[in-house]
N, C-alpha and C positions, 0 to 999 in steps of 0.2 A: 706573064711575069708574076711570080709568087709575092703575096703581100705579107709583110712582117709588121707586127705591132711591137713596139719596144718601149718598155717603161725604164725610167732612169737614164734616158738617152743622153743627157748632158753630164752624167756621172763618169767616174774614172773608167769603168768597164764599158758603160753605155756608148761613149764616144768611139772607142776602138771597135766595138761590135757594129755600130751603124756604118762605119767606114768599110768594114769587111763585108757587110751586106750589100752596100752600094757596089763594091767591086764584083760581087757575085750576081749583080743585076737583079736584086730584090727591090720591090717597091716598099717604101717604109712610111709608116705612120707612127709618130713618136709622142709619148706623153712627157711633158716637162712641167715642173712646178711653177705656180704663179710667181712672177718676179724674176725668173731665170732669163738670161739672155738667149735669144733664139739664134744660135750659131751653128745650125745643122745643115745649112745649104738649101737652095730653092727646090731641090728634087725631093726633099723630105717634107711630108705633111705633118704639121705640128698641132697637137691638141694640148691645151693648157689645163692642168687639173691636179688633183691630189688623190692618192689611193684611198684615203680615208673618206672620200665623198663618193658614194655609189653613183650619183649622176655623172660625175666626171669620167669614171671608168666605163660607164655605159656609152658615153659619147665616143670614147676611144674605140670601143668595139663595134659601134654601130655600122651595119653594112659590110662587115668583114667576115662573112661566112667563108669557111675553109681556109682562113688565114692562119698563120702561126704567131703565137704570142711569145716574145722573149721578155721574161720578167726579171730585170736586173736591179730594180729599185729596192731599197731597203734602208734601214737605219742601223749604223754600227756603233757610233759614239754619241748618244743623245745626252741631254742634260738631266732628263728624268727617266727612271726605269720604265715607267708606264708606256713611254713612247715605243719601246721594243714591241710591245704587244699591240699597240694601236696601229703601227705601220706594218711590221713584219707578219703579224697574224691576221688581224682584222682587215687591214688593207689588202692583203693577198686574197682573202676570202671574197671581199668585194669584187676584186678583179676577176677571179675565177667564176663567180656568179655571172658577171657580165659577159665573160668569154663563152661560157656554156650556153647562155640564153641567145647569144648572137650566132651560134653555130660555128665557132672557130674549130679548126681541125686539131690543133695541138698547142699545149703550153709547155715551154721549156723554162724551168724556174731555177734561179740561182740560189743555192743554199750556201753552206759554210762547213768548215771543219768542226765548228763549235758544238753542233748537236752530239758529236762523238767525244768531245772533250779532249783530253790529252792521252797519249799512248801509255799503256800500262807499264812498259819497260822500254829502254833506249833502242832495242833492236826491232821493235814491233812496227809494222806498217798497217794503217787502217785499210780495209777494203769494204766492199759494199755489204758484207755480212756483219760488219762490226756493230755491236749493240749501241744503243743510245746511252750516253753518259754526259748530258749537256753541261757545258762550262758556264756557270753563272746565268744571268737572265738573258743575255744575248743568245747563248746556246739553247736555252729553253724556248725562247721565242722562235728560233729557227727550227727546232724540233717540232713544235706545235704547227708551224707552217708546213713542214714536210708531211706530217700526219694528215693535215687538211688537204694538201695536194693529192695524196694517195687516195683519199676518200672520193674525190671527184673521179679518179680513174676507176676505182672499184664500182662506183655507181653508174659507170658508163656515160657520164655527163661530158667528158672531155678526155682526149688523150693527154697524158702528162709525162714529162721527163724531168727528173731532179738532177741538177748538177751541183756537186759539192766542190767548192773552190776554196783553197787555202789562201794565205797571204799573197795578194797579187801585186804586181809592179809593172811599170811601163809608162809611156807617154800619157798625158792628161792627168798626171798624178795630183792628188790634193795636197794641201799644206802639210799634213802630218807626214807624208812621205818625203817631202822636201826637207822638213825638219830632221828626219832621219839622216839624210845626206849631210846636213849641216852639223849634226852631232858627231857623225863619223869624222868629218873634216876637223872639227875642233877637239877631238879626243874625248868627247863627253857621252858617247853612246855606251850604255851599261852592258858589260859582259858579265852575266851572273853565273857563278860557279865556274866550271872549266871552259864553257863555251862550245863544248862538243855535242850538245843536244841538237837534234836534227829538226829542221823546219822544211816542210814542203812549201814551194812557192809556185806561182803561176804567172808567167809573162802574159800580158793582156792579149797579145795576138794568138798565143797558144790557147788561151781560154776561149777566145772568140771562135777559133777553129772548132773546138769541142762543142760549143753551143750550136753552131750551124750544123755540124754532123748529127747532133741530137735531134735537130729539127727535121732532117731529111731522111734519116735511116728508119724505115718502117719498124724494124725490130727493137728500136729504142723505147717504144711506147710502154709506159708503166714501170720503167727501170730507173735506178739511181746510178750515177757515175761520178767517180772522183776524176777531176780534171786538174792537172798540175804539170810542172816541168817533168822531164824524164826521170829525175832522181831528186831526193831531198838533199839539202845542204846543211852543214853545221853552222851555227851562229858565227863561229870564227871565220868560216869561209865567206859568209855573206858580207861581214864587215870588212874583211881583208880585201875582197874583190872590189867593193865600192871605193875603199881608200886607194887602192892601186890604180884604178881607172882615173880617179880625180887627180892624183898626183902625177902619174906617168904619162897619161894620154891627154888629159885636159889641162895639165900644168897649173892645177889649183893647189896652192900650198895646204898641206895637212900636218898636224902636229905629230902624227905617228903614235899617239898615246891611246890608251884604253881606260875607261872607267871600270875597274874590276871590283865586283861586289860578291860577297859570299852567297851561297844558295839561300841562306835564311832570309836575305833581303826580299826575294820573291815570295817566300812563305809569309813574311810579315805583310807584304803588299796584298797577298791573297786574303788574309784575315781582315785587313782594313776594307778591301773591296767587298767582301762578303757582308761585312757589318753595314757599310754605307748603302749598298744596294738593298739590304733589308729595310732600310729607312726610306727607300725610294730615290736615293741620290746616286748618280753615276759619276765617277771620277776617272777620266780617260787615262791619265798618266799612271795612276795607281793600278788600273786594270791591266794596262800593257806591261807594266813591271811585274805583275803577278804571273805572267806567262813566260817571262824571259828565261827561266831555267828549265823549261819543259820541252819535251819532244812532242811535236805535232806533225806527223809525217804519214803519207798515204802512198798506196800503189795505184797506178793508172792502168794496170794490166787489162782490166775488163773493158775500159774505153778503147784501148788499143786493139784488143781482140774483136770486139763487137761493132765498134763504130769506125774503125780504121784511123783512129786518132794517132797523130804523129807529131809530138811537140818538137818543133824545129829550132826554137830559140832557147839557149841555155842561160844560166845566171850571168855570165860575163858579157855576152852579147846583149842580153836584155837590159842590164844595168848601163852598158855603154849607150844604148839607144835612149834610155831614160835621162841620163845626164845630158846627152846631146839635145834632147827635147827641151830641157830646162834652159840650156844655152840659147837655142833657137828662139824661144818664146820670151826670153828676158827674165826667167825665174831665177832669182839669186839663191845660190846654195850657201 
């Protein structure tokens, strides 16, 4: 039975990935942060630690020769800009050092759309040959992380695969995604500009499928893959789909309203975001607003062609399952 080491195992993606691995009969050793609840089940070996501590990741990798590492941990919305680099860059290097020293076979590393920034025009789709154009410090930290991962591959220290994931959604969602549902229900979610800008999204089960394929396909070694749903969606479609499901299927009252803002609202937010990040301060809501009028969309053709990736869940079904998860777990929308 193949051994998988999973970082971020109690995160949004990590919980879905560990369940997919269990179904595929992998043995799992999971790294969780100190103070997190161990809710992973008896069949999963738990190691408590922090990527920023080399000794912790060495314990994770100890005795795991020929195992596969799934690195899903990272920081997206910190309080301080320096945390992007401490966790996403230095933490990943600590982890890959430990993995290579322990003789792991392959590391599948979750990156983001942010190293490539925003699409240059509305009809453009990112692919694996798209150049780096990182969006703010998060994008830069993920770009530096990718460059470090690729160096391990070039040096022959470790097989690596980079998975670029856009905005993902699905069960085990954090508070910020539940707030998104609440804002749609209350008519307070901002549609900036016309709302026809495209966003690629990845349902967590689709993304987990892509990660596992990247682990087991020999030809994936050294490659980068975009993993997302079959097609991108307009912001209008995303919001309309959530509202329709809440109202019609789950009988949750919705106002039917939209907070419509001119495109300049995102440009002003971008300027504030850039200024505050230069001061070392990160403001989550300002950062998110700065992206709201932009197209961030990708093609998954390479993953489908080379890995056999087949995203089975689309936006409507994925959001249906997300809302049902909230209901089943008592999360109030």
